[in-house]
Chimera marker file (.cmm) of the C-alpha trace (Angstrom):
<marker_set name="trace">
<marker id="1" x="93.063" y="88.727" z="100.955" r="1" g="1" b="0" radius="0.5"/>
<marker id="2" x="94.933" y="86.029" z="102.777" r="1" g="1" b="0" radius="0.5"/>
<marker id="3" x="92.998" y="82.749" z="104.059" r="1" g="1" b="0" radius="0.5"/>
<marker id="4" x="94.080" y="83.486" z="107.789" r="1" g="1" b="0" radius="0.5"/>
<marker id="5" x="92.628" y="86.948" z="107.635" r="1" g="1" b="0" radius="0.5"/>
<marker id="6" x="89.454" y="85.963" z="105.539" r="1" g="1" b="0" radius="0.5"/>
<marker id="7" x="88.709" y="83.141" z="107.975" r="1" g="1" b="0" radius="0.5"/>
<marker id="8" x="88.428" y="85.521" z="110.850" r="1" g="1" b="0" radius="0.5"/>
<marker id="9" x="86.089" y="88.160" z="109.075" r="1" g="1" b="0" radius="0.5"/>
<marker id="10" x="82.701" y="88.232" z="108.775" r="1" g="1" b="0" radius="0.5"/>
<marker id="11" x="81.340" y="86.954" z="105.457" r="1" g="1" b="0" radius="0.5"/>
<marker id="12" x="80.265" y="90.483" z="104.191" r="1" g="1" b="0" radius="0.5"/>
<marker id="13" x="83.635" y="91.998" z="105.122" r="1" g="1" b="0" radius="0.5"/>
<marker id="14" x="85.731" y="89.335" z="103.554" r="1" g="1" b="0" radius="0.5"/>
<marker id="15" x="83.829" y="89.551" z="100.434" r="1" g="1" b="0" radius="0.5"/>
<marker id="16" x="84.023" y="93.283" z="100.199" r="1" g="1" b="0" radius="0.5"/>
<marker id="17" x="86.359" y="93.363" z="97.075" r="1" g="1" b="0" radius="0.5"/>
<marker id="18" x="83.896" y="91.065" z="95.215" r="1" g="1" b="0" radius="0.5"/>
<marker id="19" x="80.773" y="92.832" z="96.083" r="1" g="1" b="0" radius="0.5"/>
<marker id="20" x="82.426" y="96.076" z="95.002" r="1" g="1" b="0" radius="0.5"/>
<marker id="21" x="83.576" y="94.299" z="91.914" r="1" g="1" b="0" radius="0.5"/>
<marker id="22" x="80.004" y="92.812" z="91.198" r="1" g="1" b="0" radius="0.5"/>
<marker id="23" x="78.564" y="96.456" z="91.286" r="1" g="1" b="0" radius="0.5"/>
<marker id="24" x="81.232" y="97.714" z="88.911" r="1" g="1" b="0" radius="0.5"/>
<marker id="25" x="80.492" y="94.870" z="86.452" r="1" g="1" b="0" radius="0.5"/>
<marker id="26" x="76.685" y="95.836" z="86.696" r="1" g="1" b="0" radius="0.5"/>
<marker id="27" x="77.636" y="99.537" z="86.136" r="1" g="1" b="0" radius="0.5"/>
<marker id="28" x="80.038" y="98.627" z="83.284" r="1" g="1" b="0" radius="0.5"/>
<marker id="29" x="77.094" y="96.900" z="81.512" r="1" g="1" b="0" radius="0.5"/>
<marker id="30" x="74.550" y="99.586" z="82.421" r="1" g="1" b="0" radius="0.5"/>
<marker id="31" x="72.552" y="96.728" z="84.356" r="1" g="1" b="0" radius="0.5"/>
<marker id="32" x="69.936" y="98.367" z="86.520" r="1" g="1" b="0" radius="0.5"/>
<marker id="33" x="70.581" y="95.498" z="89.321" r="1" g="1" b="0" radius="0.5"/>
<marker id="34" x="73.513" y="93.635" z="90.262" r="1" g="1" b="0" radius="0.5"/>
<marker id="35" x="72.706" y="90.027" z="89.632" r="1" g="1" b="0" radius="0.5"/>
<marker id="36" x="74.449" y="86.673" z="90.092" r="1" g="1" b="0" radius="0.5"/>
<marker id="37" x="76.325" y="86.722" z="86.749" r="1" g="1" b="0" radius="0.5"/>
<marker id="38" x="77.922" y="90.057" z="88.038" r="1" g="1" b="0" radius="0.5"/>
<marker id="39" x="79.100" y="88.316" z="91.374" r="1" g="1" b="0" radius="0.5"/>
<marker id="40" x="80.606" y="85.459" z="89.181" r="1" g="1" b="0" radius="0.5"/>
<marker id="41" x="82.377" y="88.129" z="86.941" r="1" g="1" b="0" radius="0.5"/>
<marker id="42" x="83.904" y="89.835" z="89.881" r="1" g="1" b="0" radius="0.5"/>
<marker id="43" x="84.745" y="86.560" z="91.538" r="1" g="1" b="0" radius="0.5"/>
<marker id="44" x="86.679" y="85.654" z="88.479" r="1" g="1" b="0" radius="0.5"/>
<marker id="45" x="88.844" y="88.802" z="88.800" r="1" g="1" b="0" radius="0.5"/>
<marker id="46" x="89.887" y="87.794" z="92.296" r="1" g="1" b="0" radius="0.5"/>
<marker id="47" x="93.576" y="86.432" z="92.705" r="1" g="1" b="0" radius="0.5"/>
<marker id="48" x="95.173" y="84.000" z="94.922" r="1" g="1" b="0" radius="0.5"/>
<marker id="49" x="92.053" y="82.410" z="96.099" r="1" g="1" b="0" radius="0.5"/>
<marker id="50" x="91.210" y="78.724" z="95.681" r="1" g="1" b="0" radius="0.5"/>
<marker id="51" x="87.948" y="79.756" z="94.147" r="1" g="1" b="0" radius="0.5"/>
<marker id="52" x="89.508" y="82.034" z="91.310" r="1" g="1" b="0" radius="0.5"/>
<marker id="53" x="91.876" y="79.097" z="90.867" r="1" g="1" b="0" radius="0.5"/>
<marker id="54" x="89.144" y="76.593" z="90.493" r="1" g="1" b="0" radius="0.5"/>
<marker id="55" x="87.532" y="78.792" z="87.934" r="1" g="1" b="0" radius="0.5"/>
<marker id="56" x="90.819" y="79.368" z="86.155" r="1" g="1" b="0" radius="0.5"/>
<marker id="57" x="91.171" y="75.597" z="85.979" r="1" g="1" b="0" radius="0.5"/>
<marker id="58" x="87.895" y="75.256" z="84.350" r="1" g="1" b="0" radius="0.5"/>
<marker id="59" x="88.706" y="77.937" z="81.777" r="1" g="1" b="0" radius="0.5"/>
<marker id="60" x="86.486" y="80.310" z="83.361" r="1" g="1" b="0" radius="0.5"/>
<marker id="61" x="89.040" y="83.434" z="83.867" r="1" g="1" b="0" radius="0.5"/>
<marker id="62" x="87.106" y="86.712" z="83.485" r="1" g="1" b="0" radius="0.5"/>
<marker id="63" x="87.178" y="86.414" z="79.522" r="1" g="1" b="0" radius="0.5"/>
<marker id="64" x="85.914" y="82.819" z="79.836" r="1" g="1" b="0" radius="0.5"/>
<marker id="65" x="83.174" y="83.893" z="82.137" r="1" g="1" b="0" radius="0.5"/>
<marker id="66" x="82.220" y="86.708" z="79.901" r="1" g="1" b="0" radius="0.5"/>
<marker id="67" x="82.252" y="84.289" z="76.741" r="1" g="1" b="0" radius="0.5"/>
<marker id="68" x="80.015" y="81.774" z="78.661" r="1" g="1" b="0" radius="0.5"/>
<marker id="69" x="77.387" y="84.260" z="79.747" r="1" g="1" b="0" radius="0.5"/>
<marker id="70" x="77.401" y="85.821" z="76.257" r="1" g="1" b="0" radius="0.5"/>
<marker id="71" x="76.652" y="82.371" z="74.620" r="1" g="1" b="0" radius="0.5"/>
<marker id="72" x="73.926" y="81.942" z="77.255" r="1" g="1" b="0" radius="0.5"/>
<marker id="73" x="72.265" y="85.353" z="76.235" r="1" g="1" b="0" radius="0.5"/>
<marker id="74" x="72.530" y="84.524" z="72.602" r="1" g="1" b="0" radius="0.5"/>
<marker id="75" x="70.907" y="80.887" z="73.086" r="1" g="1" b="0" radius="0.5"/>
<marker id="76" x="68.339" y="82.352" z="75.169" r="1" g="1" b="0" radius="0.5"/>
<marker id="77" x="67.416" y="85.001" z="72.569" r="1" g="1" b="0" radius="0.5"/>
<marker id="78" x="67.639" y="82.184" z="69.759" r="1" g="1" b="0" radius="0.5"/>
<marker id="79" x="65.152" y="79.896" z="71.762" r="1" g="1" b="0" radius="0.5"/>
<marker id="80" x="62.578" y="83.037" z="72.086" r="1" g="1" b="0" radius="0.5"/>
<marker id="81" x="62.854" y="83.577" z="68.242" r="1" g="1" b="0" radius="0.5"/>
<marker id="82" x="65.055" y="86.392" z="68.434" r="1" g="1" b="0" radius="0.5"/>
<marker id="83" x="68.455" y="86.696" z="66.340" r="1" g="1" b="0" radius="0.5"/>
<marker id="84" x="71.011" y="88.186" z="68.348" r="1" g="1" b="0" radius="0.5"/>
<marker id="85" x="72.536" y="91.687" z="67.707" r="1" g="1" b="0" radius="0.5"/>
<marker id="86" x="76.007" y="92.690" z="67.851" r="1" g="1" b="0" radius="0.5"/>
<marker id="87" x="77.556" y="93.577" z="71.343" r="1" g="1" b="0" radius="0.5"/>
<marker id="88" x="78.023" y="97.042" z="70.591" r="1" g="1" b="0" radius="0.5"/>
<marker id="89" x="74.156" y="97.640" z="69.723" r="1" g="1" b="0" radius="0.5"/>
<marker id="90" x="73.320" y="96.241" z="73.174" r="1" g="1" b="0" radius="0.5"/>
<marker id="91" x="74.946" y="99.135" z="74.733" r="1" g="1" b="0" radius="0.5"/>
<marker id="92" x="72.293" y="101.050" z="77.040" r="1" g="1" b="0" radius="0.5"/>
<marker id="93" x="72.422" y="104.541" z="77.943" r="1" g="1" b="0" radius="0.5"/>
<marker id="94" x="74.766" y="104.915" z="80.923" r="1" g="1" b="0" radius="0.5"/>
<marker id="95" x="73.154" y="104.752" z="84.410" r="1" g="1" b="0" radius="0.5"/>
<marker id="96" x="74.141" y="107.416" z="86.683" r="1" g="1" b="0" radius="0.5"/>
<marker id="97" x="72.722" y="105.796" z="89.631" r="1" g="1" b="0" radius="0.5"/>
<marker id="98" x="74.089" y="102.843" z="91.434" r="1" g="1" b="0" radius="0.5"/>
<marker id="99" x="72.395" y="99.493" z="90.536" r="1" g="1" b="0" radius="0.5"/>
<marker id="100" x="70.147" y="97.892" z="93.034" r="1" g="1" b="0" radius="0.5"/>
<marker id="101" x="70.616" y="94.362" z="94.259" r="1" g="1" b="0" radius="0.5"/>
<marker id="102" x="68.632" y="91.946" z="92.185" r="1" g="1" b="0" radius="0.5"/>
<marker id="103" x="66.990" y="88.733" z="93.398" r="1" g="1" b="0" radius="0.5"/>
<marker id="104" x="69.740" y="86.170" z="92.124" r="1" g="1" b="0" radius="0.5"/>
<marker id="105" x="72.414" y="88.055" z="93.656" r="1" g="1" b="0" radius="0.5"/>
<marker id="106" x="70.849" y="88.320" z="97.052" r="1" g="1" b="0" radius="0.5"/>
<marker id="107" x="69.935" y="84.679" z="96.891" r="1" g="1" b="0" radius="0.5"/>
<marker id="108" x="73.719" y="83.839" z="96.275" r="1" g="1" b="0" radius="0.5"/>
<marker id="109" x="74.880" y="86.016" z="99.069" r="1" g="1" b="0" radius="0.5"/>
<marker id="110" x="72.276" y="84.417" z="101.402" r="1" g="1" b="0" radius="0.5"/>
<marker id="111" x="73.516" y="80.891" z="100.216" r="1" g="1" b="0" radius="0.5"/>
<marker id="112" x="77.374" y="81.969" z="100.877" r="1" g="1" b="0" radius="0.5"/>
<marker id="113" x="76.488" y="83.231" z="104.144" r="1" g="1" b="0" radius="0.5"/>
<marker id="114" x="74.813" y="79.723" z="104.893" r="1" g="1" b="0" radius="0.5"/>
<marker id="115" x="77.626" y="77.849" z="103.578" r="1" g="1" b="0" radius="0.5"/>
<marker id="116" x="79.988" y="79.959" z="105.653" r="1" g="1" b="0" radius="0.5"/>
<marker id="117" x="78.121" y="79.088" z="108.747" r="1" g="1" b="0" radius="0.5"/>
<marker id="118" x="77.869" y="75.367" z="107.890" r="1" g="1" b="0" radius="0.5"/>
<marker id="119" x="81.652" y="75.206" z="107.283" r="1" g="1" b="0" radius="0.5"/>
<marker id="120" x="82.314" y="77.206" z="110.334" r="1" g="1" b="0" radius="0.5"/>
<marker id="121" x="84.615" y="79.428" z="108.210" r="1" g="1" b="0" radius="0.5"/>
<marker id="122" x="86.990" y="76.543" z="107.454" r="1" g="1" b="0" radius="0.5"/>
<marker id="123" x="86.911" y="77.889" z="103.768" r="1" g="1" b="0" radius="0.5"/>
<marker id="124" x="87.574" y="81.133" z="102.453" r="1" g="1" b="0" radius="0.5"/>
<marker id="125" x="84.586" y="83.595" z="101.734" r="1" g="1" b="0" radius="0.5"/>
<marker id="126" x="85.414" y="83.519" z="98.096" r="1" g="1" b="0" radius="0.5"/>
<marker id="127" x="85.116" y="79.769" z="97.938" r="1" g="1" b="0" radius="0.5"/>
<marker id="128" x="81.880" y="80.065" z="100.007" r="1" g="1" b="0" radius="0.5"/>
<marker id="129" x="80.385" y="82.463" z="97.464" r="1" g="1" b="0" radius="0.5"/>
<marker id="130" x="81.803" y="79.923" z="94.647" r="1" g="1" b="0" radius="0.5"/>
<marker id="131" x="79.647" y="77.034" z="96.108" r="1" g="1" b="0" radius="0.5"/>
<marker id="132" x="76.587" y="79.212" z="96.413" r="1" g="1" b="0" radius="0.5"/>
<marker id="133" x="77.112" y="80.143" z="92.574" r="1" g="1" b="0" radius="0.5"/>
<marker id="134" x="77.664" y="76.577" z="91.687" r="1" g="1" b="0" radius="0.5"/>
<marker id="135" x="74.403" y="75.592" z="93.680" r="1" g="1" b="0" radius="0.5"/>
<marker id="136" x="72.214" y="77.738" z="91.850" r="1" g="1" b="0" radius="0.5"/>
<marker id="137" x="69.458" y="75.772" z="89.653" r="1" g="1" b="0" radius="0.5"/>
<marker id="138" x="67.382" y="78.531" z="88.067" r="1" g="1" b="0" radius="0.5"/>
<marker id="139" x="68.614" y="81.563" z="86.218" r="1" g="1" b="0" radius="0.5"/>
<marker id="140" x="71.322" y="82.916" z="83.957" r="1" g="1" b="0" radius="0.5"/>
<marker id="141" x="74.326" y="81.504" z="85.840" r="1" g="1" b="0" radius="0.5"/>
<marker id="142" x="73.316" y="77.918" z="85.969" r="1" g="1" b="0" radius="0.5"/>
<marker id="143" x="71.984" y="78.120" z="82.326" r="1" g="1" b="0" radius="0.5"/>
<marker id="144" x="75.254" y="79.451" z="81.198" r="1" g="1" b="0" radius="0.5"/>
<marker id="145" x="77.293" y="76.651" z="83.107" r="1" g="1" b="0" radius="0.5"/>
<marker id="146" x="74.995" y="74.138" z="81.394" r="1" g="1" b="0" radius="0.5"/>
<marker id="147" x="75.467" y="75.368" z="78.002" r="1" g="1" b="0" radius="0.5"/>
<marker id="148" x="79.065" y="75.706" z="78.313" r="1" g="1" b="0" radius="0.5"/>
<marker id="149" x="79.035" y="72.008" z="79.503" r="1" g="1" b="0" radius="0.5"/>
<marker id="150" x="81.121" y="73.151" z="82.772" r="1" g="1" b="0" radius="0.5"/>
<marker id="151" x="81.351" y="70.460" z="85.411" r="1" g="1" b="0" radius="0.5"/>
<marker id="152" x="80.303" y="72.057" z="88.351" r="1" g="1" b="0" radius="0.5"/>
<marker id="153" x="81.396" y="69.228" z="90.686" r="1" g="1" b="0" radius="0.5"/>
<marker id="154" x="84.830" y="69.403" z="89.219" r="1" g="1" b="0" radius="0.5"/>
<marker id="155" x="85.165" y="73.178" z="89.918" r="1" g="1" b="0" radius="0.5"/>
<marker id="156" x="83.925" y="72.549" z="93.598" r="1" g="1" b="0" radius="0.5"/>
<marker id="157" x="86.593" y="69.685" z="94.010" r="1" g="1" b="0" radius="0.5"/>
<marker id="158" x="89.129" y="71.845" z="92.698" r="1" g="1" b="0" radius="0.5"/>
<marker id="159" x="88.221" y="74.672" z="95.168" r="1" g="1" b="0" radius="0.5"/>
<marker id="160" x="88.377" y="72.140" z="97.912" r="1" g="1" b="0" radius="0.5"/>
<marker id="161" x="84.921" y="71.471" z="98.551" r="1" g="1" b="0" radius="0.5"/>
<marker id="162" x="83.306" y="68.086" z="98.246" r="1" g="1" b="0" radius="0.5"/>
<marker id="163" x="81.093" y="67.869" z="95.223" r="1" g="1" b="0" radius="0.5"/>
<marker id="164" x="78.223" y="66.546" z="97.445" r="1" g="1" b="0" radius="0.5"/>
<marker id="165" x="78.139" y="69.979" z="98.848" r="1" g="1" b="0" radius="0.5"/>
<marker id="166" x="76.468" y="70.746" z="95.474" r="1" g="1" b="0" radius="0.5"/>
<link id1="1" id2="2" r="1" g="1" b="0" radius="0.2"/>
<link id1="2" id2="3" r="1" g="1" b="0" radius="0.2"/>
<link id1="3" id2="4" r="1" g="1" b="0" radius="0.2"/>
<link id1="4" id2="5" r="1" g="1" b="0" radius="0.2"/>
<link id1="5" id2="6" r="1" g="1" b="0" radius="0.2"/>
<link id1="6" id2="7" r="1" g="1" b="0" radius="0.2"/>
<link id1="7" id2="8" r="1" g="1" b="0" radius="0.2"/>
<link id1="8" id2="9" r="1" g="1" b="0" radius="0.2"/>
<link id1="9" id2="10" r="1" g="1" b="0" radius="0.2"/>
<link id1="10" id2="11" r="1" g="1" b="0" radius="0.2"/>
<link id1="11" id2="12" r="1" g="1" b="0" radius="0.2"/>
<link id1="12" id2="13" r="1" g="1" b="0" radius="0.2"/>
<link id1="13" id2="14" r="1" g="1" b="0" radius="0.2"/>
<link id1="14" id2="15" r="1" g="1" b="0" radius="0.2"/>
<link id1="15" id2="16" r="1" g="1" b="0" radius="0.2"/>
<link id1="16" id2="17" r="1" g="1" b="0" radius="0.2"/>
<link id1="17" id2="18" r="1" g="1" b="0" radius="0.2"/>
<link id1="18" id2="19" r="1" g="1" b="0" radius="0.2"/>
<link id1="19" id2="20" r="1" g="1" b="0" radius="0.2"/>
<link id1="20" id2="21" r="1" g="1" b="0" radius="0.2"/>
<link id1="21" id2="22" r="1" g="1" b="0" radius="0.2"/>
<link id1="22" id2="23" r="1" g="1" b="0" radius="0.2"/>
<link id1="23" id2="24" r="1" g="1" b="0" radius="0.2"/>
<link id1="24" id2="25" r="1" g="1" b="0" radius="0.2"/>
<link id1="25" id2="26" r="1" g="1" b="0" radius="0.2"/>
<link id1="26" id2="27" r="1" g="1" b="0" radius="0.2"/>
<link id1="27" id2="28" r="1" g="1" b="0" radius="0.2"/>
<link id1="28" id2="29" r="1" g="1" b="0" radius="0.2"/>
<link id1="29" id2="30" r="1" g="1" b="0" radius="0.2"/>
<link id1="30" id2="31" r="1" g="1" b="0" radius="0.2"/>
<link id1="31" id2="32" r="1" g="1" b="0" radius="0.2"/>
<link id1="32" id2="33" r="1" g="1" b="0" radius="0.2"/>
<link id1="33" id2="34" r="1" g="1" b="0" radius="0.2"/>
<link id1="34" id2="35" r="1" g="1" b="0" radius="0.2"/>
<link id1="35" id2="36" r="1" g="1" b="0" radius="0.2"/>
<link id1="36" id2="37" r="1" g="1" b="0" radius="0.2"/>
<link id1="37" id2="38" r="1" g="1" b="0" radius="0.2"/>
<link id1="38" id2="39" r="1" g="1" b="0" radius="0.2"/>
<link id1="39" id2="40" r="1" g="1" b="0" radius="0.2"/>
<link id1="40" id2="41" r="1" g="1" b="0" radius="0.2"/>
<link id1="41" id2="42" r="1" g="1" b="0" radius="0.2"/>
<link id1="42" id2="43" r="1" g="1" b="0" radius="0.2"/>
<link id1="43" id2="44" r="1" g="1" b="0" radius="0.2"/>
<link id1="44" id2="45" r="1" g="1" b="0" radius="0.2"/>
<link id1="45" id2="46" r="1" g="1" b="0" radius="0.2"/>
<link id1="46" id2="47" r="1" g="1" b="0" radius="0.2"/>
<link id1="47" id2="48" r="1" g="1" b="0" radius="0.2"/>
<link id1="48" id2="49" r="1" g="1" b="0" radius="0.2"/>
<link id1="49" id2="50" r="1" g="1" b="0" radius="0.2"/>
<link id1="50" id2="51" r="1" g="1" b="0" radius="0.2"/>
<link id1="51" id2="52" r="1" g="1" b="0" radius="0.2"/>
<link id1="52" id2="53" r="1" g="1" b="0" radius="0.2"/>
<link id1="53" id2="54" r="1" g="1" b="0" radius="0.2"/>
<link id1="54" id2="55" r="1" g="1" b="0" radius="0.2"/>
<link id1="55" id2="56" r="1" g="1" b="0" radius="0.2"/>
<link id1="56" id2="57" r="1" g="1" b="0" radius="0.2"/>
<link id1="57" id2="58" r="1" g="1" b="0" radius="0.2"/>
<link id1="58" id2="59" r="1" g="1" b="0" radius="0.2"/>
<link id1="59" id2="60" r="1" g="1" b="0" radius="0.2"/>
<link id1="60" id2="61" r="1" g="1" b="0" radius="0.2"/>
<link id1="61" id2="62" r="1" g="1" b="0" radius="0.2"/>
<link id1="62" id2="63" r="1" g="1" b="0" radius="0.2"/>
<link id1="63" id2="64" r="1" g="1" b="0" radius="0.2"/>
<link id1="64" id2="65" r="1" g="1" b="0" radius="0.2"/>
<link id1="65" id2="66" r="1" g="1" b="0" radius="0.2"/>
<link id1="66" id2="67" r="1" g="1" b="0" radius="0.2"/>
<link id1="67" id2="68" r="1" g="1" b="0" radius="0.2"/>
<link id1="68" id2="69" r="1" g="1" b="0" radius="0.2"/>
<link id1="69" id2="70" r="1" g="1" b="0" radius="0.2"/>
<link id1="70" id2="71" r="1" g="1" b="0" radius="0.2"/>
<link id1="71" id2="72" r="1" g="1" b="0" radius="0.2"/>
<link id1="72" id2="73" r="1" g="1" b="0" radius="0.2"/>
<link id1="73" id2="74" r="1" g="1" b="0" radius="0.2"/>
<link id1="74" id2="75" r="1" g="1" b="0" radius="0.2"/>
<link id1="75" id2="76" r="1" g="1" b="0" radius="0.2"/>
<link id1="76" id2="77" r="1" g="1" b="0" radius="0.2"/>
<link id1="77" id2="78" r="1" g="1" b="0" radius="0.2"/>
<link id1="78" id2="79" r="1" g="1" b="0" radius="0.2"/>
<link id1="79" id2="80" r="1" g="1" b="0" radius="0.2"/>
<link id1="80" id2="81" r="1" g="1" b="0" radius="0.2"/>
<link id1="81" id2="82" r="1" g="1" b="0" radius="0.2"/>
<link id1="82" id2="83" r="1" g="1" b="0" radius="0.2"/>
<link id1="83" id2="84" r="1" g="1" b="0" radius="0.2"/>
<link id1="84" id2="85" r="1" g="1" b="0" radius="0.2"/>
<link id1="85" id2="86" r="1" g="1" b="0" radius="0.2"/>
<link id1="86" id2="87" r="1" g="1" b="0" radius="0.2"/>
<link id1="87" id2="88" r="1" g="1" b="0" radius="0.2"/>
<link id1="88" id2="89" r="1" g="1" b="0" radius="0.2"/>
<link id1="89" id2="90" r="1" g="1" b="0" radius="0.2"/>
<link id1="90" id2="91" r="1" g="1" b="0" radius="0.2"/>
<link id1="91" id2="92" r="1" g="1" b="0" radius="0.2"/>
<link id1="92" id2="93" r="1" g="1" b="0" radius="0.2"/>
<link id1="93" id2="94" r="1" g="1" b="0" radius="0.2"/>
<link id1="94" id2="95" r="1" g="1" b="0" radius="0.2"/>
<link id1="95" id2="96" r="1" g="1" b="0" radius="0.2"/>
<link id1="96" id2="97" r="1" g="1" b="0" radius="0.2"/>
<link id1="97" id2="98" r="1" g="1" b="0" radius="0.2"/>
<link id1="98" id2="99" r="1" g="1" b="0" radius="0.2"/>
<link id1="99" id2="100" r="1" g="1" b="0" radius="0.2"/>
<link id1="100" id2="101" r="1" g="1" b="0" radius="0.2"/>
<link id1="101" id2="102" r="1" g="1" b="0" radius="0.2"/>
<link id1="102" id2="103" r="1" g="1" b="0" radius="0.2"/>
<link id1="103" id2="104" r="1" g="1" b="0" radius="0.2"/>
<link id1="104" id2="105" r="1" g="1" b="0" radius="0.2"/>
<link id1="105" id2="106" r="1" g="1" b="0" radius="0.2"/>
<link id1="106" id2="107" r="1" g="1" b="0" radius="0.2"/>
<link id1="107" id2="108" r="1" g="1" b="0" radius="0.2"/>
<link id1="108" id2="109" r="1" g="1" b="0" radius="0.2"/>
<link id1="109" id2="110" r="1" g="1" b="0" radius="0.2"/>
<link id1="110" id2="111" r="1" g="1" b="0" radius="0.2"/>
<link id1="111" id2="112" r="1" g="1" b="0" radius="0.2"/>
<link id1="112" id2="113" r="1" g="1" b="0" radius="0.2"/>
<link id1="113" id2="114" r="1" g="1" b="0" radius="0.2"/>
<link id1="114" id2="115" r="1" g="1" b="0" radius="0.2"/>
<link id1="115" id2="116" r="1" g="1" b="0" radius="0.2"/>
<link id1="116" id2="117" r="1" g="1" b="0" radius="0.2"/>
<link id1="117" id2="118" r="1" g="1" b="0" radius="0.2"/>
<link id1="118" id2="119" r="1" g="1" b="0" radius="0.2"/>
<link id1="119" id2="120" r="1" g="1" b="0" radius="0.2"/>
<link id1="120" id2="121" r="1" g="1" b="0" radius="0.2"/>
<link id1="121" id2="122" r="1" g="1" b="0" radius="0.2"/>
<link id1="122" id2="123" r="1" g="1" b="0" radius="0.2"/>
<link id1="123" id2="124" r="1" g="1" b="0" radius="0.2"/>
<link id1="124" id2="125" r="1" g="1" b="0" radius="0.2"/>
<link id1="125" id2="126" r="1" g="1" b="0" radius="0.2"/>
<link id1="126" id2="127" r="1" g="1" b="0" radius="0.2"/>
<link id1="127" id2="128" r="1" g="1" b="0" radius="0.2"/>
<link id1="128" id2="129" r="1" g="1" b="0" radius="0.2"/>
<link id1="129" id2="130" r="1" g="1" b="0" radius="0.2"/>
<link id1="130" id2="131" r="1" g="1" b="0" radius="0.2"/>
<link id1="131" id2="132" r="1" g="1" b="0" radius="0.2"/>
<link id1="132" id2="133" r="1" g="1" b="0" radius="0.2"/>
<link id1="133" id2="134" r="1" g="1" b="0" radius="0.2"/>
<link id1="134" id2="135" r="1" g="1" b="0" radius="0.2"/>
<link id1="135" id2="136" r="1" g="1" b="0" radius="0.2"/>
<link id1="136" id2="137" r="1" g="1" b="0" radius="0.2"/>
<link id1="137" id2="138" r="1" g="1" b="0" radius="0.2"/>
<link id1="138" id2="139" r="1" g="1" b="0" radius="0.2"/>
<link id1="139" id2="140" r="1" g="1" b="0" radius="0.2"/>
<link id1="140" id2="141" r="1" g="1" b="0" radius="0.2"/>
<link id1="141" id2="142" r="1" g="1" b="0" radius="0.2"/>
<link id1="142" id2="143" r="1" g="1" b="0" radius="0.2"/>
<link id1="143" id2="144" r="1" g="1" b="0" radius="0.2"/>
<link id1="144" id2="145" r="1" g="1" b="0" radius="0.2"/>
<link id1="145" id2="146" r="1" g="1" b="0" radius="0.2"/>
<link id1="146" id2="147" r="1" g="1" b="0" radius="0.2"/>
<link id1="147" id2="148" r="1" g="1" b="0" radius="0.2"/>
<link id1="148" id2="149" r="1" g="1" b="0" radius="0.2"/>
<link id1="149" id2="150" r="1" g="1" b="0" radius="0.2"/>
<link id1="150" id2="151" r="1" g="1" b="0" radius="0.2"/>
<link id1="151" id2="152" r="1" g="1" b="0" radius="0.2"/>
<link id1="152" id2="153" r="1" g="1" b="0" radius="0.2"/>
<link id1="153" id2="154" r="1" g="1" b="0" radius="0.2"/>
<link id1="154" id2="155" r="1" g="1" b="0" radius="0.2"/>
<link id1="155" id2="156" r="1" g="1" b="0" radius="0.2"/>
<link id1="156" id2="157" r="1" g="1" b="0" radius="0.2"/>
<link id1="157" id2="158" r="1" g="1" b="0" radius="0.2"/>
<link id1="158" id2="159" r="1" g="1" b="0" radius="0.2"/>
<link id1="159" id2="160" r="1" g="1" b="0" radius="0.2"/>
<link id1="160" id2="161" r="1" g="1" b="0" radius="0.2"/>
<link id1="161" id2="162" r="1" g="1" b="0" radius="0.2"/>
<link id1="162" id2="163" r="1" g="1" b="0" radius="0.2"/>
<link id1="163" id2="164" r="1" g="1" b="0" radius="0.2"/>
<link id1="164" id2="165" r="1" g="1" b="0" radius="0.2"/>
<link id1="165" id2="166" r="1" g="1" b="0" radius="0.2"/>
</marker_set>
């Protein structure tokens, strides 16, 4: 979606492909809820946006995000005294129902909406979503960023957002 068209659309319509992608990411992983990590995975698949370019520059294309999230899960399990099991053993039974929206995804979408209102739509919706993901302080996504040594301020700056917005 072009920046010009994106800036004229409400945030929810502008992020339609990312939202649909996040549901698909949750379904692919047989997750009962769509969470912030699914939004990040879907955002990493977008092409031609400043947000996707900023993630790519940090080595966080889709495969990079998956590796980062896998490392977070393994570290969390080890911290709890559980040895991680191979990926193929983690596959849950397929869920025929569409996943519900989890708290972290709802939080990110609300933050993105607020960022959009503050920026007066001067940025793309994907960038507002990226800012919201980078601002998270609790949960899987911020733990994954920290464990991977990701410089969130650098990603924001590469996306054209002042690091102070974080």
